[in-house]
C-alpha positions in Angstrom: 107.6 68.4 81.3 107.9 70.1 78.1 104.9 69.7 75.9 105.8 70.0 71.6 102.5 71.0 71.1 102.3 73.8 73.3 102.8 77.8 71.5 106.3 78.9 71.4 107.5 82.4 73.0 111.3 83.1 71.5 113.2 85.5 73.4 115.4 87.4 71.0 118.8 89.5 72.0 121.2 91.9 70.0 124.3 90.1 69.6 127.2 91.4 72.0 130.8 91.6 71.5 133.7 93.0 72.8 135.5 94.8 70.7 138.7 93.3 71.5 137.0 90.1 71.3 135.3 88.7 68.1 133.4 85.9 69.6 130.1 86.7 71.6 130.5 86.7 75.0 128.2 86.5 78.2 126.6 89.9 79.5 123.8 90.4 82.1 121.1 90.6 79.5 122.0 87.4 78.0 122.6 85.8 81.0 119.0 87.2 82.3 117.0 86.2 78.9 118.6 82.4 79.6 118.0 82.4 83.2 113.9 82.9 81.9 114.1 80.7 79.1 115.2 77.7 81.4 113.1 78.5 83.7 110.2 78.4 81.4 111.6 75.3 79.9 111.4 73.6 83.7 107.8 74.8 84.2 106.8 72.8 81.2 106.3 75.9 78.6 108.2 76.0 75.0 110.9 78.7 75.2 113.8 79.5 73.5 116.6 82.2 73.3 118.5 83.3 69.7 120.8 86.0 68.9 120.2 88.6 66.2 122.9 90.0 64.6 121.0 93.7 64.3 117.4 94.3 63.3 117.3 92.9 59.9 117.9 89.4 60.8 115.1 89.1 63.6 112.8 88.3 60.2 114.3 85.1 59.7 114.8 84.1 63.1 110.7 84.2 63.6 110.2 82.4 60.1 112.5 79.6 61.5 111.0 79.1 64.8 107.5 79.9 64.1 106.7 81.1 67.7 103.5 82.5 68.9 105.0 85.3 71.2 108.7 87.2 70.7 110.1 89.0 73.5 112.6 91.4 71.8 114.9 92.1 75.3 115.9 95.5 75.4 115.7 98.5 73.2 117.5 98.4 70.3 114.7 97.6 67.5 113.4 100.7 65.7 109.7 101.5 66.1 110.0 101.3 61.7 111.7 97.7 61.8 108.8 96.4 64.8 106.0 97.7 62.4 107.6 95.8 59.2 108.5 93.2 61.4 104.1 93.1 62.4 103.6 92.9 59.1 105.5 90.3 57.6 104.5 88.3 60.9 101.1 89.1 61.8 99.9 86.4 64.4 102.7 86.8 66.4 102.5 88.4 69.5 105.5 91.2 70.3 106.4 92.7 73.7 109.7 94.4 73.8 110.9 94.2 77.6 113.3 96.7 79.1 116.0 96.2 81.9 116.4 99.6 83.0 114.7 102.1 85.5 113.9 105.2 84.5 117.8 107.1 86.0 119.2 104.4 83.4 116.6 105.2 81.0 117.7 108.8 80.8 121.0 108.0 78.9 119.3 106.6 76.3 118.2 109.4 74.2 115.4 107.1 71.9 114.4 105.5 74.7 111.0 107.2 75.6 110.2 108.0 72.0 110.4 104.5 71.1 108.5 103.0 73.9 105.7 105.0 73.3 105.6 104.1 69.6 105.7 101.1 70.1 102.6 101.1 71.9 101.0 103.4 69.6 102.0 100.2 67.3 100.3 97.6 69.4 103.2 96.2 70.6 103.4 95.6 74.4 105.8 97.2 76.7 107.5 95.0 79.7 110.0 95.8 82.2 111.8 93.8 84.5 111.3 96.4 87.7 107.8 96.9 89.3 109.0 100.2 90.3 109.4 101.2 86.8 106.3 99.4 85.3 104.3 102.3 87.9 106.5 105.0 86.9 105.6 104.6 83.2 101.7 104.7 84.0 101.4 108.1 82.7 102.4 107.1 79.3 100.6 103.7 79.4 100.3 100.2 80.9 103.0 98.1 81.0 103.7 94.6 82.0 105.8 93.2 84.9 108.1 90.5 83.9 110.7 90.5 85.9 114.1 88.6 86.2 114.8 84.9 87.3 117.9 83.7 88.6 119.0 80.3 89.1 119.5 80.0 92.9 122.3 78.1 94.6 122.8 76.8 98.5 125.0 79.6 99.8 128.5 78.2 100.7 130.2 77.5 103.7 131.8 81.1 105.5 135.1 81.6 103.9 137.7 81.8 106.9 139.2 84.7 107.7 142.8 85.7 106.5 145.2 88.6 106.7 144.3 89.8 102.9 141.2 91.2 102.5 139.0 90.6 99.2 136.4 92.4 97.9 134.5 92.7 94.8 132.6 95.5 93.2 131.6 93.6 89.7 129.9 94.9 86.8 130.1 97.3 83.8 131.8 100.8 84.3 129.5 103.3 84.3 128.2 106.3 86.4 125.3 104.8 87.8 126.8 101.6 89.3 128.5 104.7 91.8 131.8 102.8 92.0 134.2 105.2 93.2 132.6 106.3 96.6 132.7 102.2 97.4 136.3 102.1 96.7 136.7 104.8 99.0 134.9 102.7 101.7 136.5 99.2 101.0 139.8 101.2 101.5 138.4 102.5 104.8 137.1 99.7 106.5 139.9 97.7 105.5 141.8 99.5 107.2 139.4 99.5 110.4 140.0 96.0 110.4 143.9 96.0 109.9 143.9 94.1 106.8 145.2 94.3 103.4 143.0 95.3 101.1 142.0 93.3 97.4 139.2 95.9 95.4 138.6 93.5 92.6 136.3 95.0 89.7 135.7 94.7 86.1 137.6 96.8 84.0 137.1 95.9 80.2 133.6 97.3 79.7 133.0 100.8 79.8 129.9 102.8 79.4 128.3 105.9 79.0 131.2 107.8 79.9 132.4 106.2 82.7 135.9 106.4 81.8 136.5 109.6 84.9 135.0 106.6 87.2 137.8 104.1 86.1 140.5 106.8 86.1 139.8 108.2 89.8 139.4 105.1 90.9 142.5 103.8 89.6 144.2 106.9 91.3 142.8 106.3 94.4 144.6 102.9 94.6 147.7 104.6 93.4 147.9 107.2 96.0 147.6 104.1 98.5 149.0 100.7 99.8 146.0 98.9 98.6 145.3 97.0 95.4 143.0 97.1 92.7 142.8 94.0 90.7 141.1 94.5 87.3 139.5 91.1 85.5 138.4 90.4 82.2 134.6 89.8 81.2 133.6 86.0 82.2 131.2 83.9 81.3 128.9 83.4 84.2 129.9 79.9 85.7 133.4 81.2 85.3 132.5 84.4 87.2 130.8 82.9 90.1 134.2 80.9 90.9 135.6 84.6 91.3 133.0 86.1 93.1 132.8 82.7 95.4 136.5 84.0 96.4 135.5 87.3 97.9 135.1 88.1 101.6 133.0 90.6 100.4 130.7 92.1 97.4 129.4 95.5 97.5 127.0 96.9 94.7 125.6 100.2 96.5 124.4 101.6 93.0 122.5 104.5 92.0 119.8 102.8 90.0 119.3 99.0 89.3 116.3 96.9 87.9 117.4 93.3 89.5 121.3 93.3 89.8 122.7 89.7 89.0 125.8 90.3 90.4 124.3 90.9 93.4 122.2 87.3 93.1 125.1 85.6 92.4 126.6 86.9 95.6 124.1 85.6 97.4 123.7 82.6 95.5 127.4 81.8 96.4 127.1 82.8 100.0 128.8 85.7 100.1 128.0 88.8 102.1 126.7 91.8 100.3 126.0 95.6 100.2 123.5 96.8 98.3 121.6 100.2 97.9 117.9 100.5 98.0 118.0 100.8 94.0 118.2 96.6 94.8 114.4 96.2 95.9 114.7 92.7 96.9 117.6 92.9 99.3 117.0 93.2 102.8 117.1 96.8 104.4 120.2 95.6 106.3 122.0 94.8 104.2 121.4 98.5 102.1 123.9 101.5 102.7 123.1 104.8 101.3 124.8 105.4 98.1 126.4 108.9 99.2 128.0 108.0 102.4 131.1 106.3 102.5 130.3 106.6 106.2 126.9 104.2 105.6 128.6 101.5 103.5 131.0 100.9 106.5 128.5 100.4 108.9 126.9 98.1 106.4 129.9 95.9 105.7 130.6 95.6 109.4 126.9 93.9 109.9 127.3 91.8 106.6 127.8 88.4 108.8 126.6 85.0 108.4 122.6 86.1 109.8 122.8 88.8 106.8 123.7 85.8 104.1 121.2 84.1 105.3 118.5 86.7 105.2 119.6 87.9 101.5 119.3 84.2 100.4 116.0 84.2 101.9 114.5 87.4 100.3 116.0 86.0 96.7 114.0 82.8 96.7 111.0 84.5 97.6 111.6 87.3 94.9 112.5 84.3 92.5 108.9 82.6 93.3 106.7 85.6 92.6 108.8 85.9 89.5 108.1 82.6 88.5 103.9 83.3 89.4 104.3 86.5 87.5 105.5 84.8 84.3 103.5 81.7 84.3 100.6 84.2 85.0 101.9 86.1 81.8 102.0 83.1 79.7 
């Protein structure tokens, strides 16, 4: 039960807008923070998630909620603003929680400078990846605060049909590695004698991912297979979409958790990822640079591996609860 007298941990995310949609939409960061807050509430702790328009609106959110701890989700508040907030709220314990590993941080020009500056100010730096915590040791101590995910029971295996639906969802970024996965999906469908529908999100193009999408579109234009582009969906709607897939691919070059993979596993959909998804069993991982390796993993991604993936994620989540409750 949630005790009203326990200290409050306030999670703050920056409000994300689709450029073509004026209302806030769901994204991986928002879902990640929400899942952790819901888990902490279920464990009897006080936690709350709020959205800030920008760094200037954080002061009012903290003054209104009076938390003991504040977790800033991702690197978006300048060190100067954090120093100002520390002066305004000296009793608050501040943490900046990072959702990226080193290869992804390389694309954020201010990342290392800001993280070092935070720590010099006495602000705790945390990562959702244990590997990144270890990598960061040359700069200082960091805290491991992993993802949480509301795991469901896997659905029944979808009956086979002449059409093969393969999902490769997520933002369009070079590190997501979608082009080689599209090549693998086309060859896999051909080997099965089936018509392929390759499902992607195409409305969040980040870190110069335009060329990635152009090449994927050109690939499908030159084949008899189908590329279906989906809008960004709220999480419950996305789960309904992913449940329609015969198989999902997430053979990424860099991941710190990968909610899309957890979605597939939770819905009982066969999944092929990469070693970047550390909680995923080796048998469900393929090489990021090999079409043949991806196809080989796709051929073995049946009901046995669905069960193994589910068990592996469940083990990860049990550890995540321990890490968070120990930190609180």
